[in-house]
C-alpha positions as CSV (number, residue, x, y, z in Angstrom):
1,X,32.8,27.6,9.3
2,X,31.3,29.1,12.5
3,X,31.8,32.5,14.2
4,X,30.5,32.6,17.8
5,X,27.2,30.9,17.6
6,X,26.6,31.5,13.8
7,X,27.1,28.8,11.3
8,X,28.2,29.3,7.7
9,X,27.3,26.7,5.1
10,X,26.7,26.3,1.4
11,X,23.1,26.7,0.4
12,X,20.9,23.9,-0.9
13,X,18.2,24.2,-3.6
14,X,15.5,23.8,-0.9
15,X,16.8,27.1,0.8
16,X,15.6,29.4,-2.1
17,X,12.3,30.3,-0.4
18,X,14.1,31.4,2.8
19,X,16.7,33.3,0.7
20,X,14.0,35.3,-1.1
21,X,12.2,35.9,2.2
22,X,15.3,37.4,3.8
23,X,15.9,39.7,0.8
24,X,12.3,40.9,1.1
25,X,12.9,41.5,4.8
26,X,16.0,43.5,4.1
27,X,14.9,45.3,0.9
28,X,11.2,45.2,0.8
29,X,9.2,43.5,-1.9
30,X,9.3,46.8,-3.9
31,X,12.9,47.5,-3.1
32,X,14.7,45.2,-5.5
33,X,14.3,41.9,-3.7
34,X,14.6,39.0,-6.2
35,X,11.7,36.7,-6.9
36,X,12.1,33.0,-6.7
37,X,11.9,32.8,-10.5
38,X,14.6,35.4,-11.0
39,X,16.9,33.9,-8.4
40,X,16.6,30.5,-10.1
41,X,17.3,32.0,-13.5
42,X,20.3,33.9,-12.2
43,X,21.9,31.3,-10.0
44,X,20.6,27.9,-11.0
45,X,20.0,28.2,-14.8
46,X,23.2,30.1,-15.7
47,X,24.9,27.9,-18.4
48,X,28.3,28.8,-16.8
49,X,27.3,26.8,-13.7
50,X,25.2,26.9,-10.6
51,X,26.2,29.8,-8.3
52,X,28.0,28.9,-5.1
53,X,25.9,30.5,-2.3
54,X,26.9,30.6,1.4
55,X,24.3,31.2,4.1
56,X,24.8,32.3,7.7
57,X,22.5,30.7,10.3
58,X,21.7,31.5,13.9
59,X,20.2,28.2,14.9
60,X,17.5,27.6,12.3
61,X,17.1,31.3,11.5
62,X,18.7,32.5,8.2
63,X,20.6,35.7,9.0
64,X,22.9,36.2,6.0
65,X,23.4,35.4,2.3
66,X,26.3,35.7,-0.1
67,X,26.1,34.6,-3.8
68,X,28.9,34.4,-6.4
69,X,27.6,34.3,-10.0
70,X,29.6,32.1,-12.4
71,X,31.3,33.0,-15.6
72,X,33.6,31.2,-18.0
73,X,36.6,33.0,-19.5
74,X,38.6,31.8,-22.5
75,X,42.1,32.7,-23.5
76,X,45.0,31.3,-25.5
77,X,46.2,29.4,-22.4
78,X,42.8,27.7,-21.9
79,X,39.6,28.1,-19.9
80,X,39.1,29.8,-16.5
81,X,36.2,29.6,-14.1
82,X,35.3,33.1,-12.8
83,X,33.0,34.2,-10.0
84,X,31.4,37.5,-9.5
85,X,30.1,38.5,-6.0
86,X,26.7,39.8,-6.5
87,X,23.7,39.3,-4.2
88,X,24.2,39.7,-0.5
89,X,21.9,40.4,2.5
90,X,22.2,40.5,6.3
91,X,19.3,40.4,8.6
92,X,18.5,43.8,10.1
93,X,18.9,42.5,13.6
94,X,22.4,41.2,12.9
95,X,24.1,44.2,11.3
96,X,27.6,45.1,12.4
97,X,28.6,41.6,13.5
98,X,31.0,40.9,10.6
99,X,28.6,38.6,8.9
100,X,29.2,40.0,5.4
101,X,33.0,39.5,5.7
102,X,32.7,36.1,7.2
103,X,30.3,35.0,4.4
104,X,32.7,36.2,1.8
105,X,35.8,34.6,3.2
106,X,33.9,31.4,4.0
107,X,32.8,31.1,0.3
108,X,36.4,31.8,-0.9
109,X,37.7,29.0,1.4
110,X,35.1,26.6,-0.1
111,X,36.2,27.6,-3.7
112,X,39.8,26.9,-2.8
113,X,39.0,23.2,-2.5
114,X,38.0,23.0,-6.2
115,X,40.8,22.0,-8.5
116,X,40.3,24.6,-11.3
117,X,41.9,27.7,-12.7
118,X,39.7,30.4,-11.3
119,X,39.5,34.0,-10.2
120,X,36.9,36.4,-8.7
121,X,36.1,39.8,-10.2
122,X,33.5,42.5,-9.3
123,X,32.7,46.2,-9.6
124,X,32.5,47.5,-6.0
125,X,31.4,51.1,-5.3
126,X,33.6,53.5,-3.4
127,X,32.1,52.5,0.0
128,X,32.6,48.8,-0.4
129,X,35.9,48.8,-2.3
130,X,38.2,49.3,0.8
131,X,36.7,46.2,2.4
132,X,37.4,44.1,-0.7
133,X,41.0,45.4,-0.9
134,X,41.5,44.3,2.8
135,X,40.2,40.8,1.8
136,X,42.8,40.4,-1.0
137,X,41.2,42.1,-4.0
138,X,43.4,44.1,-6.4
139,X,42.3,47.0,-8.6
140,X,42.2,46.2,-12.3
141,X,41.1,49.7,-13.2
142,X,38.4,51.2,-15.2
143,X,37.6,50.0,-18.8
144,X,37.5,52.7,-21.5
145,X,33.9,53.8,-21.4
146,X,33.0,56.1,-24.3
147,X,30.0,57.9,-25.7
148,X,29.1,59.1,-29.2
149,X,26.1,61.2,-30.2
150,X,23.1,59.5,-32.0
151,X,21.4,61.5,-34.8
152,X,17.9,60.2,-35.6
153,X,17.8,59.7,-39.4
154,X,14.6,57.7,-38.8
155,X,12.5,57.0,-35.6
156,X,14.1,54.2,-33.6
157,X,11.7,51.5,-32.5
158,X,13.0,49.8,-29.4
159,X,9.9,47.6,-29.2
160,X,10.7,46.3,-32.7
161,X,14.4,45.7,-31.8
162,X,13.3,44.0,-28.6
163,X,11.0,41.7,-30.5
164,X,13.8,41.0,-33.0
165,X,16.1,39.9,-30.1
166,X,13.4,37.7,-28.5
167,X,13.2,35.5,-31.7
168,X,16.8,35.8,-32.9
169,X,18.4,32.4,-33.5
170,X,21.7,32.3,-31.5
171,X,22.3,28.6,-32.3
172,X,25.0,29.5,-34.9
173,X,27.1,31.4,-32.4
174,X,30.6,29.9,-32.0
175,X,33.0,31.1,-29.3
176,X,36.5,31.6,-30.5
177,X,39.8,31.8,-28.5
178,X,41.7,35.1,-28.8
179,X,45.1,36.3,-27.6
180,X,43.3,38.1,-24.8
181,X,41.1,36.8,-22.0
182,X,37.4,37.2,-22.6
183,X,34.0,35.9,-21.3
184,X,33.2,32.6,-23.0
185,X,30.0,33.3,-24.9
186,X,28.3,30.5,-26.8
187,X,24.6,30.2,-27.9
188,X,23.5,29.1,-24.5
189,X,25.1,32.2,-22.9
190,X,23.3,34.6,-25.3
191,X,19.9,33.0,-24.9
192,X,20.2,32.9,-21.1
193,X,21.6,36.4,-20.8
194,X,19.4,38.3,-23.2
195,X,16.4,36.2,-24.1
196,X,15.5,34.5,-20.9
197,X,16.1,37.5,-18.5
198,X,12.9,38.9,-17.0
199,X,14.3,41.9,-15.2
200,X,15.6,44.0,-18.1
201,X,14.8,44.4,-21.8
202,X,17.3,44.5,-24.6
203,X,17.1,45.3,-28.3
204,X,19.0,43.9,-31.3
205,X,20.2,45.6,-34.5
206,X,21.9,43.9,-37.5
207,X,24.6,46.0,-39.3
208,X,26.3,45.0,-42.5
209,X,29.8,46.3,-43.0
210,X,31.5,45.1,-46.2
211,X,31.6,41.3,-45.9
212,X,31.1,41.3,-42.2
213,X,27.7,41.0,-40.4
214,X,27.5,42.6,-36.9
215,X,24.8,41.9,-34.3
216,X,24.5,44.7,-31.8
217,X,22.7,44.0,-28.5
218,X,21.8,47.1,-26.6
219,X,19.8,48.4,-23.7
220,X,17.8,51.7,-23.9
221,X,17.7,54.0,-20.9
222,X,16.2,57.4,-20.4
223,X,18.7,60.0,-19.2
224,X,16.7,63.2,-18.5
225,X,15.5,64.4,-21.9
226,X,17.9,62.1,-23.8
227,X,18.1,58.4,-24.4
228,X,21.2,56.3,-23.8
229,X,21.7,53.4,-26.2
230,X,24.1,51.2,-24.2
231,X,25.9,48.6,-26.3
232,X,26.1,45.5,-24.2
233,X,27.4,42.9,-26.6
234,X,28.7,42.6,-30.1
235,X,28.7,39.6,-32.4
236,X,30.7,39.5,-35.6
237,X,30.1,36.8,-38.1
238,X,28.5,34.6,-35.5
239,X,31.3,35.0,-32.9
240,X,31.5,37.4,-30.0
241,X,33.9,40.3,-30.3
242,X,34.9,43.3,-28.2
243,X,35.6,46.0,-30.8
244,X,33.4,47.9,-33.2
245,X,34.9,49.4,-36.4
246,X,34.2,53.0,-37.3
247,X,32.2,52.0,-40.3
248,X,29.7,50.3,-38.1
249,X,29.5,53.3,-35.7
250,X,28.8,55.5,-38.7
251,X,25.7,53.4,-39.4
252,X,24.7,53.3,-35.7
253,X,24.8,57.1,-35.6
254,X,21.6,57.1,-37.6
255,X,20.1,53.8,-36.4
256,X,19.1,55.0,-33.0
257,X,16.9,57.9,-31.8
258,X,18.1,61.2,-30.4
259,X,20.6,60.7,-27.6
260,X,24.0,59.1,-27.2
261,X,25.6,55.7,-27.7
262,X,27.7,54.3,-24.8
263,X,30.2,51.4,-25.2
264,X,33.4,50.0,-24.0
265,X,36.4,49.7,-26.4
266,X,40.1,49.4,-25.7
267,X,40.7,51.9,-28.5
268,X,39.3,55.4,-28.4
269,X,37.0,55.9,-31.3
270,X,37.3,59.2,-33.3
271,X,35.0,61.9,-31.9
272,X,34.0,59.8,-28.9
273,X,34.1,61.3,-25.3
274,X,35.8,59.3,-22.6
275,X,33.7,58.9,-19.4
276,X,36.4,57.7,-16.9
277,X,34.5,59.0,-13.9
278,X,31.4,57.0,-14.9
279,X,33.1,53.8,-15.8
280,X,32.9,51.0,-13.2
281,X,36.0,50.2,-11.2
282,X,36.9,46.5,-11.7
283,X,38.7,44.6,-8.9
284,X,39.8,41.0,-8.9
285,X,41.6,38.3,-6.9
286,X,43.0,34.9,-7.5
287,X,41.5,32.0,-5.6
288,X,44.5,29.8,-5.3
289,X,48.2,30.9,-5.4
290,X,49.0,28.4,-8.1
291,X,46.9,30.3,-10.7
292,X,50.0,32.0,-11.9
293,X,49.0,32.1,-15.5
294,X,46.1,34.4,-15.0
295,X,46.6,37.4,-17.3
296,X,43.9,39.5,-15.8
297,X,45.1,42.8,-17.2
298,X,44.5,41.5,-20.8
299,X,40.8,41.0,-20.3
300,X,38.5,42.4,-23.1
301,X,35.3,43.7,-21.5
302,X,31.9,44.4,-22.9
303,X,29.2,46.3,-20.9
304,X,27.1,43.1,-20.9
305,X,29.2,41.2,-18.4
306,X,29.8,44.3,-16.1
307,X,26.1,45.3,-15.8
308,X,24.5,44.6,-12.5
309,X,21.3,42.5,-12.8
């Protein structure tokens, strides 16, 4: 695809250094620009697949980047490929020329040529959402983000929980199909997402509830004088799940330090506070019209797949 004198084409592995250089030009080396190592982890080593990335060129000068990160979703009617628009950059000298829109639409046209059940989802902010809606995105809505207080029965050691996660054996994890649509999470996904990531650190707690063993993967953040314990993923008896029973929350109340626990659950937990204003707005669009079986409203979300990283 070309627009005026600009050419839009899929990226090659040999383009990574130029991609990182353009991000550094746009964001600065200390402004969130990805390193080559992080870009390769995120877009080339993802077990769901290599990210499709489209580049805009003005001759031999790279002026724009758009990347869609890959996910797999599983439901009772089979597997779906999913793409999440994430990293984008436009050269400062080429702002306001429609490059972002053309990059996005060019990549969608490329994806239409693949014979697969697929969709695109993302969590745009209030400034970018109108542009996505004009390009065919639909509002899914906001997942039920909730918070509960954490009462420190004993001092929480995030360093210990992080070390526990780093050596945890995810090889026994088995993805299971549910009546709803959910991210397909096998052992490779968990190792890639939480053990191999270099940008953020996560902790792991193991909670026994009756005959069930729960693994809670969380991220700790400082919010003023409190700590947020963000539950990103939940594993029950070696399978991913989206809900946490009250009995487990009771134990989590005293397992963290002083602060609050944040999580997503379709059912409001007793005593929890809903944070609708703080929840991310999820939007989506089908890639091909024949994907009529997509039941997007039935997706079970966890914070882990909606986090930006």
